[in-house]
PLY file of the C-alpha trace (Angstrom):
ply
format ascii 1.0
element vertex 573
property float x
property float y
property float z
element edge 572
property int vertex1
property int vertex2
end_header
0.00 0.00 0.00
1.25 3.48 -0.84
2.11 6.15 1.70
-0.89 8.17 0.54
-3.11 5.17 1.00
-1.85 4.65 4.53
-2.38 8.31 5.36
-5.93 8.17 4.01
-6.70 5.08 6.08
-5.43 6.86 9.18
-7.90 9.65 8.55
-10.81 7.23 8.36
-12.62 5.50 11.20
-11.56 5.32 14.83
-13.16 6.88 17.87
-12.99 10.29 16.15
-15.92 9.21 13.96
-18.06 8.26 16.97
-19.39 11.81 17.50
-20.52 11.78 13.85
-22.24 8.40 13.94
-23.62 8.73 17.45
-24.60 12.34 16.72
-26.67 11.15 13.80
-28.17 8.31 15.80
-28.87 10.68 18.71
-30.85 12.98 16.40
-32.61 9.95 14.92
-33.46 8.50 18.34
-34.66 11.88 19.63
-36.95 12.16 16.63
-38.25 8.58 16.68
-38.76 8.52 20.48
-40.54 11.85 20.48
-42.57 10.64 17.53
-43.60 7.29 19.05
-43.72 7.88 22.81
-47.14 9.51 22.94
-48.64 8.00 19.78
-51.17 6.01 21.84
-52.56 9.32 23.10
-52.68 10.76 19.58
-54.62 7.72 18.31
-57.13 7.67 21.18
-57.53 11.40 21.86
-57.10 12.92 18.38
-58.03 10.08 15.98
-60.68 8.78 18.47
-59.70 5.10 18.24
-60.89 2.57 20.88
-58.08 1.57 23.25
-57.60 -2.05 22.11
-57.68 -1.00 18.44
-55.15 1.78 19.07
-52.94 -0.60 21.04
-52.97 -3.11 18.19
-52.21 -0.40 15.62
-49.16 0.60 17.65
-47.86 -2.93 18.19
-48.40 -3.71 14.49
-46.58 -0.49 13.57
-43.72 -1.39 15.92
-43.68 -4.88 14.46
-43.48 -3.59 10.89
-40.75 -1.12 11.87
-38.76 -4.04 13.18
-39.54 -6.30 10.20
-38.26 -3.99 7.45
-34.66 -4.12 8.79
-34.32 -7.67 7.47
-34.85 -6.28 3.95
-32.58 -3.31 4.60
-29.84 -5.59 5.90
-29.98 -7.81 2.82
-29.71 -4.72 0.60
-26.78 -3.37 2.67
-24.86 -6.65 2.73
-25.62 -7.45 -0.93
-24.76 -4.28 -2.86
-25.62 -0.93 -1.24
-23.30 -0.94 1.77
-24.17 0.35 5.24
-23.57 4.06 4.65
-26.02 4.39 1.74
-28.58 2.11 3.38
-28.58 4.37 6.45
-28.78 7.54 4.33
-31.71 6.41 2.19
-33.49 5.06 5.27
-33.16 8.42 7.02
-34.65 10.27 4.04
-37.67 7.92 3.76
-38.22 8.17 7.53
-38.14 11.96 7.27
-40.80 11.96 4.54
-43.09 9.89 6.78
-42.58 12.29 9.70
-43.31 15.32 7.50
-46.52 13.64 6.33
-47.69 12.90 9.88
-46.82 16.43 11.03
-48.92 17.90 8.22
-51.83 15.60 9.12
-51.65 16.80 12.74
-51.65 20.48 11.68
-54.25 20.40 8.87
-57.81 20.25 10.33
-59.10 18.33 7.30
-56.67 15.46 7.95
-57.94 14.51 11.42
-61.37 14.41 13.13
-62.74 17.49 14.93
-62.38 17.64 18.75
-65.04 15.81 20.73
-68.07 17.96 21.57
-69.21 17.84 25.19
-71.86 15.17 25.94
-71.67 13.89 22.35
-70.08 10.82 20.82
-66.70 11.56 19.29
-66.50 11.53 15.50
-64.19 8.81 14.26
-61.59 9.51 11.59
-62.61 9.00 7.97
-61.06 6.41 5.69
-59.06 9.18 3.96
-57.71 10.45 7.27
-56.73 6.91 8.28
-55.05 6.46 4.88
-52.79 9.47 5.53
-52.04 8.21 9.04
-51.19 4.66 7.95
-49.14 5.86 4.97
-47.09 8.11 7.25
-46.49 5.27 9.69
-45.59 2.91 6.83
-43.00 5.34 5.45
-41.31 5.63 8.84
-41.36 1.83 9.15
-39.70 1.48 5.73
-37.10 4.10 6.68
-36.31 2.13 9.83
-35.39 -0.78 7.59
-32.34 1.06 6.29
-31.29 2.55 9.63
-31.69 -0.07 12.33
-29.68 -3.03 10.99
-26.76 -0.89 9.84
-26.02 1.73 12.52
-24.44 -0.58 15.11
-22.34 -2.61 12.59
-21.35 0.64 10.83
-20.17 2.12 14.15
-18.30 -1.08 14.98
-16.68 -0.94 11.52
-15.17 2.44 12.42
-13.43 0.84 15.40
-12.36 -2.07 13.19
-13.69 -4.70 15.58
-12.27 -7.47 13.46
-9.62 -9.29 15.45
-10.62 -11.13 18.56
-8.40 -9.06 20.88
-9.63 -5.79 19.38
-13.22 -6.89 19.85
-12.60 -7.92 23.44
-11.14 -4.51 24.29
-13.27 -2.13 22.22
-16.51 -4.05 21.73
-18.07 -3.66 25.19
-17.10 0.02 25.29
-18.78 0.71 21.97
-21.99 -1.19 22.71
-22.36 0.34 26.18
-21.59 3.82 24.79
-24.19 3.29 22.07
-26.96 2.28 24.45
-26.00 4.99 26.96
-26.18 7.70 24.27
-29.52 6.40 23.02
-30.89 6.29 26.54
-29.81 9.82 27.36
-31.43 11.35 24.27
-34.58 9.26 24.77
-34.84 10.80 28.23
-34.82 14.27 26.69
-37.45 13.31 24.10
-39.73 11.69 26.68
-39.78 14.87 28.72
-39.52 17.79 26.29
-41.39 16.42 23.26
-44.15 14.72 25.26
-44.71 17.92 27.26
-45.03 19.91 24.02
-47.48 17.38 22.58
-49.68 17.47 25.69
-49.51 21.18 26.43
-48.58 23.09 23.24
-49.96 21.04 20.37
-49.35 18.08 18.12
-48.09 20.24 15.28
-45.06 21.33 17.29
-44.97 17.95 19.06
-44.36 16.17 15.76
-42.67 19.13 14.04
-39.69 19.41 16.40
-38.64 15.73 16.00
-39.07 16.17 12.23
-36.68 19.16 12.19
-34.16 17.24 14.31
-34.36 14.27 11.93
-33.59 16.57 8.99
-30.53 17.90 10.85
-29.34 14.36 11.58
-29.27 13.56 7.85
-27.11 16.62 7.16
-24.71 15.79 10.03
-24.32 12.22 8.83
-23.87 12.82 5.11
-21.44 15.77 5.17
-18.80 13.65 6.96
-18.86 10.95 4.28
-15.05 11.00 3.59
-14.20 10.21 7.23
-16.01 6.87 7.44
-14.60 3.40 6.87
-16.94 1.90 4.28
-16.58 -1.87 4.01
-17.32 -3.32 0.59
-20.49 -5.46 0.48
-19.65 -9.16 0.14
-22.71 -10.14 -1.89
-26.12 -11.37 -0.84
-25.86 -13.52 2.29
-29.31 -14.92 1.58
-28.08 -16.23 -1.78
-25.07 -17.90 -0.15
-27.19 -19.53 2.55
-29.65 -20.76 -0.08
-26.82 -22.16 -2.21
-25.57 -24.21 0.75
-29.03 -25.61 1.46
-29.67 -26.45 -2.21
-26.26 -28.13 -2.56
-26.80 -30.15 0.63
-30.25 -31.32 -0.52
-28.89 -32.30 -3.94
-26.22 -34.43 -2.23
-28.45 -35.82 0.53
-27.49 -39.37 -0.50
-23.76 -38.66 -0.81
-21.44 -40.51 1.58
-20.06 -38.12 4.16
-16.26 -38.59 4.57
-14.84 -39.20 8.03
-11.83 -36.97 7.30
-12.96 -33.31 7.49
-9.92 -32.31 5.40
-11.67 -33.85 2.39
-14.38 -31.20 2.46
-14.01 -28.45 -0.15
-11.90 -25.39 0.76
-11.11 -22.31 -1.34
-9.28 -19.44 0.35
-9.45 -17.21 -2.70
-13.20 -17.67 -3.09
-13.80 -16.90 0.60
-11.32 -14.02 0.85
-13.94 -11.23 0.88
-16.10 -13.16 3.33
-13.40 -13.96 5.88
-11.09 -11.02 6.43
-10.43 -12.10 10.03
-10.23 -15.79 9.16
-12.35 -18.61 7.80
-14.83 -20.48 9.95
-13.61 -23.90 11.04
-15.66 -27.07 10.52
-17.94 -28.08 13.41
-19.68 -31.40 14.10
-23.14 -29.89 14.57
-25.83 -29.88 11.86
-23.86 -32.48 9.89
-26.45 -32.74 7.12
-25.23 -29.45 5.62
-21.66 -30.79 5.40
-22.82 -32.59 2.25
-22.74 -29.24 0.44
-18.92 -29.33 0.77
-18.50 -32.86 -0.63
-16.82 -32.77 -4.05
-18.63 -34.86 -6.69
-18.75 -35.01 -10.50
-20.03 -31.90 -12.31
-19.31 -29.67 -9.28
-16.49 -27.80 -11.04
-17.26 -25.58 -14.02
-15.05 -25.55 -17.18
-13.51 -22.31 -15.87
-12.16 -24.24 -12.89
-14.46 -22.45 -10.44
-17.07 -24.34 -8.41
-20.76 -24.34 -9.30
-21.94 -22.76 -6.04
-25.40 -24.28 -6.39
-23.75 -27.72 -6.20
-20.62 -27.15 -4.13
-19.90 -24.86 -1.17
-16.77 -24.28 0.85
-16.53 -25.27 4.50
-16.60 -21.58 5.42
-19.92 -21.04 3.64
-21.41 -24.17 5.19
-20.32 -22.94 8.62
-21.91 -19.52 7.94
-25.25 -21.28 7.61
-24.58 -23.35 10.73
-23.65 -20.24 12.72
-26.92 -18.53 11.81
-28.93 -21.67 12.60
-27.22 -22.07 15.99
-28.28 -18.51 16.85
-31.97 -19.11 16.07
-33.01 -20.76 19.39
-31.54 -17.83 21.35
-33.23 -15.45 18.91
-36.64 -17.11 19.49
-36.29 -16.46 23.22
-36.02 -12.72 22.46
-39.31 -12.83 20.53
-41.19 -14.04 23.61
-39.58 -11.35 25.75
-40.66 -8.54 23.39
-44.20 -9.94 23.31
-44.29 -9.82 27.10
-43.08 -6.20 27.26
-45.03 -4.82 24.27
-47.76 -3.38 26.51
-45.44 -0.89 28.24
-46.07 1.74 25.56
-49.85 1.22 25.47
-51.73 -0.09 28.51
-49.31 1.36 31.04
-49.69 4.84 29.53
-53.48 4.47 29.55
-53.22 3.51 33.22
-51.18 6.64 33.84
-53.84 8.85 32.24
-56.45 7.83 34.85
-54.09 8.02 37.85
-53.25 11.07 39.95
-50.65 12.97 37.92
-50.58 16.24 39.85
-47.16 17.70 40.62
-48.38 21.18 41.52
-51.77 22.91 41.34
-51.08 23.93 37.76
-48.90 21.13 36.41
-49.69 17.48 35.72
-47.04 14.89 34.95
-47.53 13.73 31.30
-48.62 10.08 31.29
-46.37 9.19 28.35
-43.35 10.60 30.22
-43.54 7.78 32.76
-41.18 5.95 30.37
-38.38 8.27 31.48
-37.91 6.04 34.50
-37.01 3.17 32.19
-34.41 5.40 30.58
-33.09 6.79 33.88
-32.65 3.32 35.35
-30.98 2.11 32.13
-28.53 5.03 32.12
-27.77 4.53 35.80
-27.33 0.78 35.53
-25.19 1.06 32.38
-22.81 3.34 34.25
-22.73 1.11 37.33
-22.35 -1.99 35.15
-19.42 -0.54 33.21
-17.62 1.13 36.11
-18.40 -1.12 39.07
-19.86 -4.52 38.20
-17.50 -5.40 35.33
-14.25 -4.59 37.23
-15.59 -6.46 40.27
-16.67 -9.51 38.27
-13.38 -9.46 36.34
-11.47 -10.18 39.56
-13.29 -13.49 39.95
-13.97 -14.60 36.38
-10.72 -13.32 34.79
-12.72 -12.34 31.70
-12.27 -8.87 30.12
-16.05 -8.37 30.13
-16.64 -9.64 33.65
-19.51 -11.94 32.69
-20.49 -13.65 29.44
-23.24 -12.28 27.27
-25.25 -15.43 28.06
-25.17 -14.53 31.74
-26.00 -10.91 30.90
-29.05 -11.92 28.84
-30.22 -14.35 31.53
-30.15 -11.67 34.21
-32.12 -9.41 31.86
-34.81 -12.06 31.37
-35.32 -12.45 35.12
-35.53 -8.68 35.62
-38.05 -8.36 32.76
-40.23 -10.96 34.46
-40.05 -9.04 37.75
-41.14 -5.91 35.88
-44.41 -7.63 34.97
-44.87 -8.89 38.53
-44.63 -5.26 39.68
-47.09 -4.18 36.96
-49.65 -6.76 38.08
-49.39 -5.82 41.77
-49.67 -2.09 41.08
-52.70 -2.52 38.79
-54.47 -4.53 41.50
-53.74 -1.76 44.01
-54.85 0.97 41.58
-58.12 -0.72 40.68
-59.00 -1.53 44.30
-58.31 2.05 45.37
-60.57 3.43 42.63
-63.39 0.87 42.78
-63.56 0.46 46.57
-62.64 3.94 47.78
-62.99 6.22 44.76
-59.36 7.28 45.08
-56.84 7.68 42.24
-53.41 6.59 43.42
-50.32 8.45 42.26
-49.01 7.77 38.77
-45.60 7.25 40.36
-46.73 3.83 41.56
-45.88 2.81 37.99
-42.24 3.79 38.47
-41.02 0.38 39.80
-42.17 -1.58 36.74
-40.59 0.95 34.36
-37.38 1.17 36.40
-36.98 -2.61 36.55
-37.62 -2.68 32.80
-34.69 -0.27 32.37
-32.41 -2.57 34.37
-33.57 -5.47 32.19
-32.69 -3.49 29.05
-29.16 -2.90 30.35
-28.57 -6.60 30.67
-30.69 -8.20 27.98
-30.66 -5.79 25.02
-26.96 -4.93 25.24
-26.06 -8.57 25.85
-28.16 -9.73 22.90
-26.63 -7.11 20.60
-23.12 -8.25 21.61
-24.13 -11.87 21.10
-25.51 -11.19 17.62
-22.51 -9.13 16.51
-19.81 -11.50 17.76
-21.43 -14.85 16.97
-22.63 -13.96 13.46
-20.34 -14.57 10.47
-18.43 -11.35 9.78
-19.89 -10.92 6.27
-23.43 -11.19 7.66
-23.35 -8.79 10.58
-25.92 -6.39 9.14
-28.18 -9.33 8.35
-27.61 -10.83 11.79
-28.36 -7.49 13.42
-31.54 -7.46 11.35
-32.42 -10.76 13.02
-32.37 -8.81 16.30
-34.94 -6.40 14.83
-36.92 -9.18 13.17
-37.25 -10.81 16.59
-38.60 -7.52 17.96
-41.01 -7.36 15.01
-42.38 -10.85 15.61
-42.58 -10.09 19.33
-44.79 -7.08 18.68
-47.00 -9.05 16.27
-47.33 -11.79 18.88
-48.19 -9.09 21.43
-50.98 -7.94 19.12
-52.19 -11.53 18.74
-52.10 -12.11 22.52
-54.09 -8.92 23.23
-56.64 -9.82 20.54
-57.05 -13.39 21.83
-57.43 -12.23 25.44
-59.89 -9.49 24.48
-62.03 -11.81 22.33
-62.04 -14.63 24.89
-62.95 -12.43 27.86
-65.28 -9.75 26.41
-68.37 -11.98 26.78
-67.82 -12.11 30.53
-65.60 -9.71 32.47
-63.53 -8.13 29.69
-59.89 -8.04 30.81
-59.05 -5.17 28.44
-62.01 -2.74 28.10
-61.71 0.97 27.26
-62.49 1.71 30.93
-59.64 -0.04 32.75
-61.48 0.31 36.08
-63.97 -2.30 34.82
-61.34 -4.68 33.45
-58.74 -7.17 34.63
-55.50 -5.75 33.29
-53.73 -7.24 36.32
-54.81 -10.73 35.18
-53.31 -10.00 31.76
-50.01 -9.04 33.46
-50.00 -12.29 35.44
-50.60 -14.26 32.23
-47.59 -12.54 30.63
-45.49 -13.27 33.75
-46.29 -16.98 33.46
-45.21 -16.93 29.79
-41.93 -15.28 30.79
-41.18 -17.95 33.42
-41.51 -20.63 30.73
-39.28 -18.53 28.45
-36.55 -18.34 31.11
-36.52 -22.13 31.40
-36.29 -22.44 27.61
-33.35 -19.98 27.54
-31.41 -21.90 30.20
-31.60 -25.05 28.06
-30.60 -23.21 24.86
-27.63 -21.41 26.42
-26.33 -24.60 28.03
-26.02 -26.40 24.69
-24.95 -23.46 22.52
-21.64 -23.98 20.68
-19.47 -20.90 20.10
-18.23 -20.24 16.59
-14.64 -21.19 15.78
-12.53 -19.56 13.09
-9.15 -19.93 11.45
-7.25 -16.64 11.51
-6.08 -15.18 8.23
-2.44 -15.68 9.12
-2.96 -19.39 9.68
-3.65 -19.98 13.36
-7.02 -21.24 14.53
-9.08 -19.05 16.83
-11.83 -20.48 18.99
-14.46 -17.94 19.90
-15.31 -19.40 23.29
-17.32 -18.29 26.25
-14.35 -17.61 28.51
-13.90 -14.13 27.05
-17.44 -13.62 25.79
-16.70 -15.64 22.68
-13.51 -13.80 21.82
-10.42 -15.41 23.32
-7.67 -16.73 21.05
-6.84 -20.37 21.64
-3.98 -22.13 19.89
-5.34 -25.23 18.18
-2.49 -25.93 15.82
-1.46 -24.78 12.38
-3.65 -25.24 9.33
-3.06 -25.09 5.65
0 1
1 2
2 3
3 4
4 5
5 6
6 7
7 8
8 9
9 10
10 11
11 12
12 13
13 14
14 15
15 16
16 17
17 18
18 19
19 20
20 21
21 22
22 23
23 24
24 25
25 26
26 27
27 28
28 29
29 30
30 31
31 32
32 33
33 34
34 35
35 36
36 37
37 38
38 39
39 40
40 41
41 42
42 43
43 44
44 45
45 46
46 47
47 48
48 49
49 50
50 51
51 52
52 53
53 54
54 55
55 56
56 57
57 58
58 59
59 60
60 61
61 62
62 63
63 64
64 65
65 66
66 67
67 68
68 69
69 70
70 71
71 72
72 73
73 74
74 75
75 76
76 77
77 78
78 79
79 80
80 81
81 82
82 83
83 84
84 85
85 86
86 87
87 88
88 89
89 90
90 91
91 92
92 93
93 94
94 95
95 96
96 97
97 98
98 99
99 100
100 101
101 102
102 103
103 104
104 105
105 106
106 107
107 108
108 109
109 110
110 111
111 112
112 113
113 114
114 115
115 116
116 117
117 118
118 119
119 120
120 121
121 122
122 123
123 124
124 125
125 126
126 127
127 128
128 129
129 130
130 131
131 132
132 133
133 134
134 135
135 136
136 137
137 138
138 139
139 140
140 141
141 142
142 143
143 144
144 145
145 146
146 147
147 148
148 149
149 150
150 151
151 152
152 153
153 154
154 155
155 156
156 157
157 158
158 159
159 160
160 161
161 162
162 163
163 164
164 165
165 166
166 167
167 168
168 169
169 170
170 171
171 172
172 173
173 174
174 175
175 176
176 177
177 178
178 179
179 180
180 181
181 182
182 183
183 184
184 185
185 186
186 187
187 188
188 189
189 190
190 191
191 192
192 193
193 194
194 195
195 196
196 197
197 198
198 199
199 200
200 201
201 202
202 203
203 204
204 205
205 206
206 207
207 208
208 209
209 210
210 211
211 212
212 213
213 214
214 215
215 216
216 217
217 218
218 219
219 220
220 221
221 222
222 223
223 224
224 225
225 226
226 227
227 228
228 229
229 230
230 231
231 232
232 233
233 234
234 235
235 236
236 237
237 238
238 239
239 240
240 241
241 242
242 243
243 244
244 245
245 246
246 247
247 248
248 249
249 250
250 251
251 252
252 253
253 254
254 255
255 256
256 257
257 258
258 259
259 260
260 261
261 262
262 263
263 264
264 265
265 266
266 267
267 268
268 269
269 270
270 271
271 272
272 273
273 274
274 275
275 276
276 277
277 278
278 279
279 280
280 281
281 282
282 283
283 284
284 285
285 286
286 287
287 288
288 289
289 290
290 291
291 292
292 293
293 294
294 295
295 296
296 297
297 298
298 299
299 300
300 301
301 302
302 303
303 304
304 305
305 306
306 307
307 308
308 309
309 310
310 311
311 312
312 313
313 314
314 315
315 316
316 317
317 318
318 319
319 320
320 321
321 322
322 323
323 324
324 325
325 326
326 327
327 328
328 329
329 330
330 331
331 332
332 333
333 334
334 335
335 336
336 337
337 338
338 339
339 340
340 341
341 342
342 343
343 344
344 345
345 346
346 347
347 348
348 349
349 350
350 351
351 352
352 353
353 354
354 355
355 356
356 357
357 358
358 359
359 360
360 361
361 362
362 363
363 364
364 365
365 366
366 367
367 368
368 369
369 370
370 371
371 372
372 373
373 374
374 375
375 376
376 377
377 378
378 379
379 380
380 381
381 382
382 383
383 384
384 385
385 386
386 387
387 388
388 389
389 390
390 391
391 392
392 393
393 394
394 395
395 396
396 397
397 398
398 399
399 400
400 401
401 402
402 403
403 404
404 405
405 406
406 407
407 408
408 409
409 410
410 411
411 412
412 413
413 414
414 415
415 416
416 417
417 418
418 419
419 420
420 421
421 422
422 423
423 424
424 425
425 426
426 427
427 428
428 429
429 430
430 431
431 432
432 433
433 434
434 435
435 436
436 437
437 438
438 439
439 440
440 441
441 442
442 443
443 444
444 445
445 446
446 447
447 448
448 449
449 450
450 451
451 452
452 453
453 454
454 455
455 456
456 457
457 458
458 459
459 460
460 461
461 462
462 463
463 464
464 465
465 466
466 467
467 468
468 469
469 470
470 471
471 472
472 473
473 474
474 475
475 476
476 477
477 478
478 479
479 480
480 481
481 482
482 483
483 484
484 485
485 486
486 487
487 488
488 489
489 490
490 491
491 492
492 493
493 494
494 495
495 496
496 497
497 498
498 499
499 500
500 501
501 502
502 503
503 504
504 505
505 506
506 507
507 508
508 509
509 510
510 511
511 512
512 513
513 514
514 515
515 516
516 517
517 518
518 519
519 520
520 521
521 522
522 523
523 524
524 525
525 526
526 527
527 528
528 529
529 530
530 531
531 532
532 533
533 534
534 535
535 536
536 537
537 538
538 539
539 540
540 541
541 542
542 543
543 544
544 545
545 546
546 547
547 548
548 549
549 550
550 551
551 552
552 553
553 554
554 555
555 556
556 557
557 558
558 559
559 560
560 561
561 562
562 563
563 564
564 565
565 566
566 567
567 568
568 569
569 570
570 571
571 572
């Protein structure tokens, strides 16, 4: 490499780009949090939707917003790259926010206010069309942003080698979640207050302006980013392995793993840090790497629909090994999907008075999730990790499996608190005619924040470090796809409970004082207990990925250092 090339590389990436990337993501998170936090109020108070219908609209919207990242990740990993996927996603998201802001300002695009002692007029089909189109555009925009921001930030720190990842990885992921939590706190207070007390035009307009600024901040610093070349469609490669294995389902599998097909040149762009080493799990797919007649084209290159390298077979195995852990996350999101809907509706009918002239905004109760997350992230990084490191001798203190497990238990306790508080609230209102303070909801939101510190950060680390390096955007999209399916399952659970109970004592009526929301919380708690047991089994039998470093030594990504410690296993060809 030339001197100029080296100098240019020195100017790109590193921690100096973090203010640019995190600054963009901070603006994005401020906009999206301010946009979404009080949407349940907008749907019920402005669009005059029934509570269950509004709740399902929100969980479906959240599910779609978390489903589109799988498409965005495939586009990023296949041909567009992370930078352009993020940029286009931001622009589409901005268009959706502008559309919703206009609908909130223009009287013809939403129903008139409810007249006293009269039934509220529901939104027209045209008004709902504008609303749903705006939400869909923001969901599509999320598809380009969400799967790429974390891998793109990690790219700037060049978290490629196992030692580099062990040192820089935790710092980056904790810094990312801390920054996002801090700006969410600002949005949950400032933007929600404006929406409740100034108007929805400004309440949506300010996040829209901030989103526009984030695009400018991100794009103008284009020359300073490390932009890794896309390695081709990971979905195509995975499909090729499956097709090749099925075609050779009757082939005799050799006992000597050295007989399986290898091609360093073919895998060079997929394995910068080293090729994945053969594992004994999921042996059926090894057949894709058995060399048979007609596998090699006249050009001397393999027909990839008939023959795959060991590295490509192991990419498929790595993704499949992650799926049971991924499924556990779906159940968790389903259990917590009500925090942005029912809990806020609870808050609206509780005592929110701070002073004679000021009421605490119900949607701002989520700030206690953010405050506890920020506090626990700091304590975790500065106190718990150094303390645990003394006993475990691991750079990260505890493994990400332990971190996720602690998060699951805390999330379950959050629902226990929610059930107990709802029972107290309903008894106080129905038996004594007293509205208890909205701050009784603080424990469930605070415990949720602690759960986020352990589970979400741990799961993001797990996904990034256990996924094949050429599929990290796609693997991160699995994280968001799990959230998507969790929200859809939350919608299904609410619908099933509502339909099964409305003939008797409806658990989820518009008037929560006549319902059994606490019973719903206990049902979700029981589901979470089963999920914890499932996770313990999955984590016990999970096999860490193993790779062969580019310079020729094998590297086992094992649990001792959160899947990142180098272990000498001998030289390889």
